[in-house]
C-alpha positions as CSV (number, residue, x, y, z in Angstrom):
1,X,112.3,120.8,86.7
2,X,111.9,119.8,83.2
3,X,113.2,116.7,81.7
4,X,114.3,115.4,78.3
5,X,113.1,112.4,76.3
6,X,116.8,111.1,76.5
7,X,116.4,110.9,80.3
8,X,113.2,108.9,79.9
9,X,114.8,106.6,77.5
10,X,117.9,106.2,79.5
11,X,115.9,105.0,82.4
12,X,113.8,102.8,80.3
13,X,116.9,100.9,79.0
14,X,118.2,100.4,82.6
15,X,114.6,98.9,83.6
16,X,114.7,96.6,80.6
17,X,118.1,95.2,81.6
18,X,116.3,93.2,84.3
19,X,115.4,89.6,83.6
20,X,111.7,90.3,84.3
21,X,111.4,94.1,84.0
22,X,107.7,94.5,85.0
23,X,108.4,92.4,88.2
24,X,111.7,94.1,89.2
25,X,112.1,96.2,92.4
26,X,113.2,99.0,90.2
27,X,110.0,99.0,88.1
28,X,107.9,98.9,91.4
29,X,109.8,101.8,92.9
30,X,109.2,103.8,89.7
31,X,105.4,103.2,90.0
32,X,105.5,104.5,93.5
33,X,107.4,107.5,92.5
34,X,104.9,108.1,89.6
35,X,102.3,108.5,92.4
36,X,104.4,110.9,94.3
37,X,106.2,108.6,96.8
38,X,109.9,109.3,97.5
39,X,110.8,105.6,98.1
40,X,112.9,104.8,101.1
41,X,116.2,103.5,100.0
42,X,116.8,101.4,103.1
43,X,119.7,103.6,104.3
44,X,118.1,106.5,105.8
45,X,117.4,108.4,102.5
46,X,115.0,108.4,99.6
47,X,115.6,107.2,96.2
48,X,113.7,110.1,94.6
49,X,115.7,112.8,96.5
50,X,119.0,111.0,95.8
51,X,118.8,109.9,92.2
52,X,115.9,111.9,90.7
53,X,116.0,115.3,92.5
54,X,113.4,117.7,91.1
55,X,111.8,115.4,88.5
56,X,108.0,115.4,88.4
57,X,105.6,112.5,88.7
58,X,105.1,112.8,85.0
59,X,108.6,111.7,84.4
60,X,108.1,108.5,86.1
61,X,104.7,108.0,84.5
62,X,106.2,108.4,81.0
63,X,109.1,105.8,81.9
64,X,106.4,103.3,83.2
65,X,104.4,103.8,79.9
66,X,107.4,103.3,77.7
67,X,108.5,100.2,79.6
68,X,105.0,98.6,79.4
69,X,104.7,99.5,75.6
70,X,108.2,97.9,74.9
71,X,107.2,94.8,76.9
72,X,104.0,94.5,74.9
73,X,106.0,94.7,71.6
74,X,108.5,92.1,72.9
75,X,105.7,89.7,73.8
76,X,104.0,90.2,70.3
77,X,107.3,89.5,68.6
78,X,107.9,86.3,70.6
79,X,104.3,85.1,69.6
80,X,105.2,85.3,65.9
């Protein structure tokens, strides 16, 4: 399945809503899914199957990269 830049940015924005985005459970789950994991949802299913069906590892890799880039920019702006 293909995905759009909009889908990537939509998920990035959700991750950035966390107080500490890089330490959030959401971000950790995305890292696992970027490596091919399906991530158990704790209720007998899988996050990837339920919320992101058909999306390739590259989608999650792109989300992670974008989140990290934005966090670096935030930190640089705070130092100024």
